[in-house]
C-alpha angles and dihedrals in degrees: 000000000000130000122234124232089258094050091049088055093045096050099037094121088055097049090049088067108089090212089059110021124151093309092053091050089052090055089052091051090048094049130097124206129186116209114200106207128016097213130097097329096030093056099065092034094055096040096051095041088052092048091047093057104252098169101218125029126180122202124203118190135128098188134095128230114271128190091242089060094064094076091074111359095088095177089074129067135206089258090059096062107130093018122116108268092230092055091045091049092046091057092050095049094048089053088052096046124004092183097071132085121236128193119195127210105186093190140079118275107245143170087264101053104022099090091044093051098040096050094074093059136075098211135017124209118202112216098160131125106215135074096229093061092041090059090042093052091046096050093042089051095049093046089049096043094241133143115248116203104199132200137170137181140190130168103316099344138081143177134205131187140153117238134185098032118149105287091355131120125265129217093272091058088063097033110026095173130027118245119266108282113272095012093105112051118219124237086259089059104032099030131231134233107251098234097045098086087050090061095043097040091049089053088051092052090049091055090049092053092047090051092049097046095036100234138132132004112309122215090254109149090002129101112204114209124197126193109192096190092054092032088225134138122207133179135215118197119211136170137227109273112231088206096048108136091221109036102011130114093271105025117194094192105085099152136021118281136201099286096187089058091044091054091042095243100131115059099044102073091040093061101039122092111230135199125197121237089248092052091049091049089055092048092050094048089055090059090236115172097260125146120214121211116191108199097185123116118265093252090058091060087076085081088060138259141231115268115267094011121151112225114219111160111225094251092055096051095097092053097045103044088125088071092058113077123219100200100064135049111279120203112200121195141171131171099296104001097260103104092038088057090057091045088055091050088055095045088052088057087055093055102265114145110172099067128142130179121220104235109232093007124232090333088066093046092050090055093061099040 
């Protein structure tokens, strides 16, 4: 694949590098990369890969741009609020580099479409923020023989690694089982420093380029950890697990599974009674005997709290059951209503009956007060 006169001028700073040169730039032009998620991580990944001249970029996302995204998802603009994220990202990438091809998948990546979508690409980058999709991307990449450049972020910390390389470990080698549902808050619940995904996403883009051109030492068998507050990087080395159910010597995973069920994300909300913020406001105004349990972390209380709430962070619930009465209705809430639903499931197992989850969490309460 040749480079046009315009492309040679555009990528001059790349081709001056002996490790990349004209031949490396041709490899980038011939390469295809699928980016799963066009949010905090997907933004810098897509923008830098587009600027670097990756010839074909695929974007997978089912969401629309929300104003709360703009603090960190730099591929989107204020004028894009309400627009499909894939469409918003497409416009930005074409402004960055009109010479590349972009394919949009305005849908969620699922067990039904993942293999079909991934098969057309050389490398997959995981920019998602939930465990179900991370296991899905991992398994689909292993089954399809594709490299998976992984990244994750939360609050002030991030991680990067490369899974699925020849003779290298996969995500399941490092994390054989997902955490208990609700024990690891998402960015929407715990917050994230706006610049953090820029750092981690750029590192992911760097690993993609290294894989395509064939230079440097990839993060295969290495988990890179970044702490923004301490401005420190650390590294954990890990090996391929011969007993891994996905990439081991005798893998048991031969097709994609139900990843929501695997990560315990389905049954919880179906079995938990919920109350809206408006309904709770009405109950509290009537002075009914209702106890409020706030399971957020202390730092989250800066956002505010419902009057007369008892703050018991989720991790402390098992040791503070004596503070939660069984004889009166108990409304449990967190930031968005996710962790609180899991707390209610746990309390049910401890014999509690009168439990109600605040739908939408404190965010919903704040919107009506």
